[in-house]
Rosetta silent file (secondary structure, phi, psi, omega in degrees, C-alpha in Angstrom):
SEQUENCE: MGDEWVEVRSTAPGSLDSAPLKQRAPRKATKHEGVLSLVVPEPGTTRPAKGRRFPTLYLGKAPIFAQRELPTLERDLELTLQAILESRTQPIYWLHACRIDGHACLYGGDTYNRSAYRRKLARSGMEFSSDPYVRLTERGTFACSDWGELAPGLVILKVSGGEPEEIVETSGAIFLGILSQARLGALETAELRHLVRATSGMTGTGAGDPGALVEHIKSSAR
SCORE:     score description
SCORE:     0.000 S_00000001
   1 L     0.000   51.804 -178.244   40.804  -14.228   78.012 S_00000001
   2 L    66.543 -115.144 -178.457   40.921  -11.763   75.174 S_00000001
   3 L   -94.388   12.199 -173.414   37.641  -11.841   73.418 S_00000001
   4 E  -127.678  153.551 -178.327   36.244  -14.598   75.606 S_00000001
   5 E  -138.519  129.973  178.064   34.909  -14.452   79.272 S_00000001
   6 E  -115.507  134.840 -176.231   34.566  -17.456   81.568 S_00000001
   7 E  -101.200  140.002  175.658   32.357  -17.027   84.598 S_00000001
   8 E  -121.740  126.949  176.982   33.372  -18.642   87.950 S_00000001
   9 E  -110.488  156.279  179.826   30.722  -18.930   90.641 S_00000001
  10 E  -150.007  141.039  173.508   31.167  -19.701   94.352 S_00000001
  11 L   -87.917   -7.075 -175.256   28.939  -20.504   97.302 S_00000001
  12 L  -105.582  104.740  176.261   31.677  -19.380   99.657 S_00000001
  13 L   -45.957  124.436  178.444   31.938  -15.549  100.279 S_00000001
  14 L    89.491  -16.124 -174.959   35.440  -14.350   99.667 S_00000001
  15 L   -61.886  -24.366 -177.198   36.745  -17.586   98.187 S_00000001
  16 L  -101.881    7.597 -178.297   37.447  -15.939   94.789 S_00000001
  17 L   -57.156  -37.643 -171.235   39.208  -12.763   96.146 S_00000001
  18 L   -91.904   -7.152 -178.645   42.676  -14.069   95.367 S_00000001
  19 L   -76.661  140.415 -179.484   41.846  -15.488   91.927 S_00000001
  20 L   -70.666   76.778 -176.652   43.026  -13.623   88.830 S_00000001
  21 L  -126.496  145.713  170.682   39.557  -12.547   87.897 S_00000001
  22 L   -92.010  146.837 -174.285   37.813   -9.526   86.470 S_00000001
  23 L   -78.648  -19.874 -178.784   34.585   -8.505   88.048 S_00000001
  24 L  -134.765  151.141  170.605   32.728   -7.809   84.738 S_00000001
  25 L   -76.293  144.695  172.408   33.003   -9.271   81.291 S_00000001
  26 L   -60.298  149.409 -170.761   34.137   -7.042   78.423 S_00000001
  27 L   -58.314  -43.710 -177.139   31.149   -5.668   76.572 S_00000001
  28 L   -99.832   13.433 -178.860   31.747   -7.530   73.292 S_00000001
  29 L   -76.847  148.314  166.316   33.333  -10.748   74.779 S_00000001
  30 E   -65.780  118.415 -174.591   32.047  -14.141   74.046 S_00000001
  31 E   -98.814  135.137  172.367   30.462  -15.261   77.398 S_00000001
  32 E  -120.715   89.854 -165.928   30.669  -18.736   78.850 S_00000001
  33 E   -81.043  132.756  171.890   28.379  -18.414   81.847 S_00000001
  34 E    72.384   18.899 -173.518   28.725  -20.698   84.878 S_00000001
  35 E   -62.680  -41.352  178.476   31.622  -22.725   83.496 S_00000001
  36 E  -120.249  133.944  176.712   33.332  -23.214   86.917 S_00000001
  37 E  -138.694  130.590  178.895   31.491  -23.476   90.153 S_00000001
  38 E   -98.064  112.873 -170.465   32.876  -23.757   93.580 S_00000001
  39 E  -117.718  126.998 -171.839   30.384  -25.425   95.932 S_00000001
  40 L  -131.633  163.488  174.176   31.111  -25.502   99.747 S_00000001
  41 L   -49.887  139.434  175.541   29.323  -26.339  103.013 S_00000001
  42 L   -63.694  137.662 -173.976   26.631  -23.971  103.724 S_00000001
  43 L   -60.093  136.670  175.481   27.511  -21.209  106.298 S_00000001
  44 L    85.903   -0.832  179.729   26.558  -22.146  109.781 S_00000001
  45 L  -132.801  165.208 -179.193   26.113  -25.834  109.132 S_00000001
  46 L   -98.647   -6.927 -177.191   28.264  -28.910  109.086 S_00000001
  47 L   -93.000  132.487 -179.787   26.578  -30.361  106.032 S_00000001
  48 L   -67.649  153.755 -175.568   27.880  -29.637  102.587 S_00000001
  49 H   -60.163  133.287  173.313   25.645  -27.709  100.189 S_00000001
  50 H    71.328   17.863  177.194   23.207  -29.929   98.350 S_00000001
  51 H    80.771    5.958  177.074   24.282  -33.062  100.352 S_00000001
  52 L   -74.283  148.871 -173.137   27.905  -33.056   98.951 S_00000001
  53 L   -81.560  -48.706 -176.032   30.540  -34.389  101.307 S_00000001
  54 L  -119.637  158.418  165.761   33.552  -32.012  100.492 S_00000001
  55 L   -52.210  132.923 -171.023   34.020  -28.755   99.008 S_00000001
  56 E  -128.716  137.400  177.547   33.808  -29.279   95.185 S_00000001
  57 E  -108.106  134.704 -175.334   34.816  -27.547   92.023 S_00000001
  58 E  -115.419  139.554  164.092   32.607  -28.187   89.023 S_00000001
  59 E  -104.647  104.987 -170.561   33.179  -27.753   85.301 S_00000001
  60 L    64.198 -123.083  176.101   29.734  -27.258   84.079 S_00000001
  61 L  -100.801    2.486 -173.990   27.827  -30.132   86.032 S_00000001
  62 E  -101.866  130.278  175.583   30.838  -32.457   86.203 S_00000001
  63 E   -70.319  131.623  176.262   32.941  -32.540   89.465 S_00000001
  64 E  -114.754  -28.853 -179.897   36.608  -32.092   88.651 S_00000001
  65 E  -143.425  132.433  176.316   38.088  -31.514   92.149 S_00000001
  66 E  -131.971  132.439  178.389   36.892  -32.285   95.705 S_00000001
  67 L  -136.637  150.405  179.615   39.001  -31.540   98.863 S_00000001
  68 L   -67.964  -33.119 -173.921   38.477  -31.788  102.613 S_00000001
  69 L  -113.912  134.582 -179.318   39.876  -28.258  103.094 S_00000001
  70 H   -60.154  -45.387 -177.774   38.669  -25.169  101.215 S_00000001
  71 H   -57.632  -37.263  174.608   42.141  -23.559  100.787 S_00000001
  72 H   -62.119  -41.553  178.501   43.272  -26.685   98.902 S_00000001
  73 H   -67.786  -35.392  175.894   40.331  -26.469   96.601 S_00000001
  74 H   -61.711  -36.426  168.709   40.964  -22.816   96.039 S_00000001
  75 H   -58.818  -41.633  178.841   44.424  -23.786   94.855 S_00000001
  76 H   -60.243  -43.488  175.982   42.886  -26.169   92.406 S_00000001
  77 H   -58.682  -46.373 -178.224   40.696  -23.388   91.090 S_00000001
  78 H   -67.840  -36.278  173.975   43.639  -21.126   90.581 S_00000001
  79 H   -65.083  -40.894  179.859   45.626  -23.830   88.725 S_00000001
  80 H   -68.159  -38.888  174.089   42.609  -24.499   86.556 S_00000001
  81 H   -58.399  -48.687  179.476   42.112  -20.751   85.855 S_00000001
  82 H   -62.289  -49.331  178.919   45.794  -20.448   84.989 S_00000001
  83 H   -53.912  -53.225  179.513   45.588  -23.485   82.707 S_00000001
  84 H   -56.872  -49.165 -179.532   42.517  -22.112   80.877 S_00000001
  85 H   -63.334  -39.827  179.845   44.113  -18.635   80.453 S_00000001
  86 H   -74.035  -22.164 -171.389   47.532  -20.129   79.249 S_00000001
  87 L   -67.301   -7.484  178.127   45.888  -22.592   76.834 S_00000001
  88 L   -74.017  -33.180  179.280   45.392  -19.870   74.282 S_00000001
  89 L  -115.747  -20.708 -177.854   49.134  -19.654   73.791 S_00000001
  90 L  -123.549  127.397  176.506   50.633  -22.767   75.440 S_00000001
  91 L   -60.782  108.577  177.036   49.416  -26.290   74.538 S_00000001
  92 E  -126.043  138.357 -177.566   48.023  -27.739   77.883 S_00000001
  93 E  -121.131  140.178  175.821   46.399  -31.058   78.281 S_00000001
  94 L   -75.580   58.846  176.051   44.084  -32.526   80.894 S_00000001
  95 L  -123.740  143.757 -174.663   46.407  -35.348   81.582 S_00000001
  96 E  -109.258  119.659  178.926   47.693  -35.924   85.093 S_00000001
  97 E   -64.126  133.483 -178.514   51.367  -36.852   85.536 S_00000001
  98 E  -145.356  163.034  179.026   51.876  -39.948   87.736 S_00000001
  99 E  -157.996  156.214  179.931   54.580  -42.456   88.512 S_00000001
 100 E  -151.346  131.349 -177.338   55.230  -45.708   90.292 S_00000001
 101 L    51.780   36.404 -177.752   58.568  -47.269   91.008 S_00000001
 102 L    76.938    0.365  176.335   60.248  -44.544   88.949 S_00000001
 103 E   -89.211  113.994 -173.798   58.028  -45.248   85.888 S_00000001
 104 E   -83.468  136.022  176.107   56.523  -42.085   84.619 S_00000001
 105 E  -134.311  171.966  163.591   52.965  -42.173   83.166 S_00000001
 106 E  -115.148  135.187  179.224   50.138  -39.837   82.237 S_00000001
 107 E   -97.072  116.648 -179.496   46.658  -40.411   83.636 S_00000001
 108 L  -128.569   18.600 -175.209   43.797  -39.737   81.200 S_00000001
 109 L   -72.019  -26.514 -178.353   41.167  -42.133   82.568 S_00000001
 110 L  -167.334  171.834 -179.139   38.979  -39.374   84.015 S_00000001
 111 L  -111.414   14.533 -174.381   39.018  -35.683   85.158 S_00000001
 112 L  -112.707  121.417 -178.609   37.836  -36.034   88.748 S_00000001
 113 L   -60.529  -26.390  175.607   40.640  -36.179   91.394 S_00000001
 114 L  -102.789   23.224  176.005   38.627  -38.339   93.701 S_00000001
 115 L   -57.371  147.942  177.150   37.454  -40.871   91.249 S_00000001
 116 H   -63.191  -30.323 -179.857   37.324  -44.463   92.694 S_00000001
 117 H   -69.500  -51.068 -179.583   39.807  -45.603   89.926 S_00000001
 118 H   -57.629  -42.507 -177.613   42.380  -42.943   90.878 S_00000001
 119 H   -65.035  -39.216  176.163   42.058  -43.633   94.604 S_00000001
 120 H   -61.645  -42.393  176.710   42.565  -47.377   93.958 S_00000001
 121 H   -57.891  -49.579 -178.277   45.737  -46.590   91.918 S_00000001
 122 H   -54.371  -44.211  176.917   47.010  -44.466   94.776 S_00000001
 123 H   -64.875  -24.916  176.951   46.451  -47.179   97.253 S_00000001
 124 L   -87.061    1.101  179.680   48.430  -49.481   95.010 S_00000001
 125 L   111.253   -0.630 -176.839   51.377  -47.149   95.061 S_00000001
 126 L   -79.760  135.212 -178.432   50.789  -44.700   92.280 S_00000001
 127 E  -110.184  133.641  177.247   51.959  -41.128   93.037 S_00000001
 128 E  -107.527  137.323  177.218   50.245  -38.240   91.371 S_00000001
 129 L   -56.408  152.811  174.943   51.759  -34.855   90.587 S_00000001
 130 L   -79.493   -9.296  171.136   50.429  -31.878   92.522 S_00000001
 131 L   -96.707  106.659 -174.622   49.881  -30.293   89.097 S_00000001
 132 L   -72.493    7.249 -179.113   46.765  -31.752   87.423 S_00000001
 133 L  -132.520  155.744  175.197   47.769  -30.554   83.955 S_00000001
 134 E  -123.098  148.049  174.261   50.712  -31.144   81.605 S_00000001
 135 E  -103.825  147.365  174.886   52.226  -28.719   78.995 S_00000001
 136 E  -104.615  118.610 -175.339   53.414  -29.767   75.564 S_00000001
 137 L   -87.478  170.122 -177.914   56.746  -28.207   74.761 S_00000001
 138 L   -77.845  -12.414  175.277   58.119  -27.349   71.356 S_00000001
 139 L   -84.639    2.947  179.945   60.683  -30.077   71.978 S_00000001
 140 L    76.727   25.807  179.598   58.000  -32.644   71.774 S_00000001
 141 L  -124.785  163.347  174.086   57.895  -33.508   75.439 S_00000001
 142 E   -99.286  148.760 -177.364   55.307  -33.141   78.230 S_00000001
 143 E  -146.059  148.469  173.293   56.089  -31.146   81.358 S_00000001
 144 E  -128.762  163.528 -169.927   54.315  -30.374   84.658 S_00000001
 145 L   -69.034  -34.268 -175.241   55.209  -27.535   87.094 S_00000001
 146 L   -99.554  -26.148  178.542   56.609  -29.704   89.969 S_00000001
 147 L  -107.804    2.740  174.928   58.236  -32.524   88.184 S_00000001
 148 E    67.095 -148.129 -175.690   59.496  -30.677   85.083 S_00000001
 149 E   -69.178  139.695  175.592   59.936  -32.581   81.685 S_00000001
 150 E  -116.262  160.238  172.272   58.636  -36.134   81.651 S_00000001
 151 L  -127.516   57.807 -174.819   59.340  -39.213   79.677 S_00000001
 152 L   -62.472  147.939  178.272   56.140  -41.271   80.182 S_00000001
 153 L   -98.066  -14.971 -176.867   55.984  -44.631   78.552 S_00000001
 154 E  -159.987  163.378  179.372   52.174  -44.812   78.570 S_00000001
 155 E  -120.301  123.798  177.248   48.970  -42.960   79.056 S_00000001
 156 E   -77.544  115.625 -179.900   46.472  -44.583   81.422 S_00000001
 157 L  -112.812  157.105  179.812   43.113  -44.738   79.671 S_00000001
 158 L   -78.521  137.346  176.243   39.587  -45.694   80.655 S_00000001
 159 L  -125.774  154.534 -177.817   38.368  -49.090   79.318 S_00000001
 160 L  -138.696  144.847  179.455   34.916  -50.689   79.401 S_00000001
 161 L    79.463  178.590  179.775   33.919  -54.313   78.896 S_00000001
 162 L    79.727  177.542  176.658   36.233  -57.274   78.832 S_00000001
 163 L   -80.409  149.933 -175.901   37.680  -59.076   81.838 S_00000001
 164 L   -58.620  -38.067 -177.124   38.789  -56.765   84.729 S_00000001
 165 L   -84.535   -0.154 -177.299   42.423  -58.040   84.550 S_00000001
 166 L   -73.436  132.166  174.606   42.708  -57.757   80.729 S_00000001
 167 L   -90.175  119.123  179.866   45.241  -55.177   79.620 S_00000001
 168 E  -109.312  132.221  178.521   43.870  -53.192   76.688 S_00000001
 169 E  -119.894  144.477 -178.484   46.390  -51.171   74.674 S_00000001
 170 E  -129.429  137.032 -177.418   45.667  -48.433   72.154 S_00000001
 171 L  -144.511 -179.343  175.853   48.125  -46.944   69.595 S_00000001
 172 H    65.856 -152.289 -174.401   48.345  -45.155   66.248 S_00000001
 173 H   -64.212  -24.327  175.536   45.798  -42.699   65.054 S_00000001
 174 H   -71.430  -38.747  175.339   43.187  -43.774   67.553 S_00000001
 175 H   -64.803  -43.551  179.417   45.458  -43.129   70.468 S_00000001
 176 H   -64.454  -36.842  174.488   46.444  -39.790   68.975 S_00000001
 177 H   -63.331  -40.181  175.147   42.789  -38.844   68.555 S_00000001
 178 H   -55.730  -52.940 -179.672   42.127  -39.616   72.224 S_00000001
 179 H   -61.243  -42.975  177.088   44.896  -37.517   73.339 S_00000001
 180 H   -55.820  -26.080  178.417   43.869  -34.604   71.149 S_00000001
 181 H   -72.641  -25.346 -175.641   40.444  -34.578   72.956 S_00000001
 182 L   -85.833    2.531 -179.716   42.288  -33.921   76.283 S_00000001
 183 E   -69.888  132.694  173.311   43.702  -30.572   74.900 S_00000001
 184 L   -79.375  120.712 -179.844   42.381  -27.539   76.841 S_00000001
 185 L    85.543 -166.977 -179.680   41.033  -25.307   74.043 S_00000001
 186 L   -81.052  135.351  169.935   41.606  -25.807   70.260 S_00000001
 187 L   -77.472  112.606 -175.859   44.377  -27.993   68.964 S_00000001
 188 L   -74.255  147.467  178.208   46.410  -25.899   66.489 S_00000001
 189 H   -60.218  -43.271  174.773   47.642  -27.503   63.345 S_00000001
 190 H   -66.478  -17.576  176.489   51.285  -26.608   64.092 S_00000001
 191 H   -75.273  -23.137 -171.322   50.984  -28.202   67.436 S_00000001
 192 H   -55.199  -43.212 -174.933   50.070  -31.542   65.952 S_00000001
 193 H   -67.991  -29.247  177.599   53.673  -32.424   65.002 S_00000001
 194 H   -75.798  -28.520  178.255   54.874  -31.715   68.517 S_00000001
 195 H   -72.301  -45.157 -179.407   52.082  -34.062   69.828 S_00000001
 196 H   -64.145  -32.679  175.600   53.047  -36.763   67.409 S_00000001
 197 H   -72.537  -33.893  179.308   56.704  -36.515   68.546 S_00000001
 198 H   -67.847  -33.062 -168.408   55.758  -36.573   72.245 S_00000001
 199 L  -100.553    3.262 -178.410   53.663  -39.571   71.896 S_00000001
 200 L   -73.924  135.779 -179.960   55.939  -41.697   69.577 S_00000001
 201 L    93.589  -13.630 -174.783   56.910  -44.793   71.464 S_00000001
 202 L   -98.041  163.558  175.372   53.912  -44.332   74.001 S_00000001
 203 E  -138.026  152.781  169.573   50.732  -46.400   74.185 S_00000001
 204 E   -92.047  132.132 -165.184   47.455  -45.962   75.716 S_00000001
 205 E  -133.395  136.783  177.612   47.028  -48.595   78.378 S_00000001
 206 E  -159.826  166.761 -179.891   44.035  -49.468   80.687 S_00000001
 207 L  -156.824  151.590  175.542   42.461  -52.304   82.619 S_00000001
 208 L   -70.108  -28.944 -178.628   39.177  -52.590   84.574 S_00000001
 209 L  -102.513  106.476 -177.960   41.171  -53.653   87.643 S_00000001
 210 H   -52.404  -39.977  178.928   43.473  -50.860   88.832 S_00000001
 211 H   -62.062  -43.102 -179.574   45.726  -53.458   90.670 S_00000001
 212 H   -59.834  -34.913 -177.945   46.181  -55.391   87.461 S_00000001
 213 H   -71.991  -39.630  177.718   47.122  -52.269   85.625 S_00000001
 214 H   -61.212  -45.011 -179.643   49.772  -51.298   88.309 S_00000001
 215 H   -58.424  -45.272  178.154   51.313  -54.784   88.165 S_00000001
 216 H   -58.794  -40.818 -176.023   51.454  -54.424   84.344 S_00000001
 217 H   -68.816  -42.060 -178.296   53.169  -51.022   84.539 S_00000001
 218 H   -65.202  -39.162 -177.534   55.719  -52.424   87.039 S_00000001
 219 H   -69.637  -32.423 -176.944   56.562  -55.471   84.964 S_00000001
 220 H   -74.819  -24.811 -176.719   56.921  -53.328   81.864 S_00000001
 221 H   -82.948  -15.275 -178.784   59.420  -51.019   83.664 S_00000001
 222 L   -70.293    0.000    0.000   61.693  -53.879   84.581 S_00000001
């Protein structure tokens, strides 16, 4: 990554062989040790390492992906590494493209693929892209690798407090500030105008009850 070095650790021998990694950090590089950790079941046992159920990828101490099969998790690792590497020259956001009844959205409620909220949304009919990141284009649109350019009407955000079925909407400078925090790497000044264009007409929307949120999205799309 130029003058920066990100360390990836794994408890599974050979699991990092296909990843685009260098074995040693450049001598003068800024080091970020143990940023990504891939934790899998211990060899010769059926129990996951440290009591975890599935092979899991961590960013620092926070789980970001957990999968039943190691090859699927290895793909998540490669996508994450690619996003980190590209984020120096391409604006990339930790927002997950999703859709229901043809209505496109971006999910920004959390960064863990097996969170309870995401799973409840999926059971209610929400489809998530296989690409967990979106790119911001110079045309002021968002895009992901499998669905192409998107025209989302809202970004699903985490809410706390209030009634579970209450729909909470966020817009304006507060909404823009929340999205800027989802940027992988630093948000460049020139990039801000593209982000403003991409989010014009969009709102941040959330509810404590995933089912209520899905019904709201469906009714808004009619």
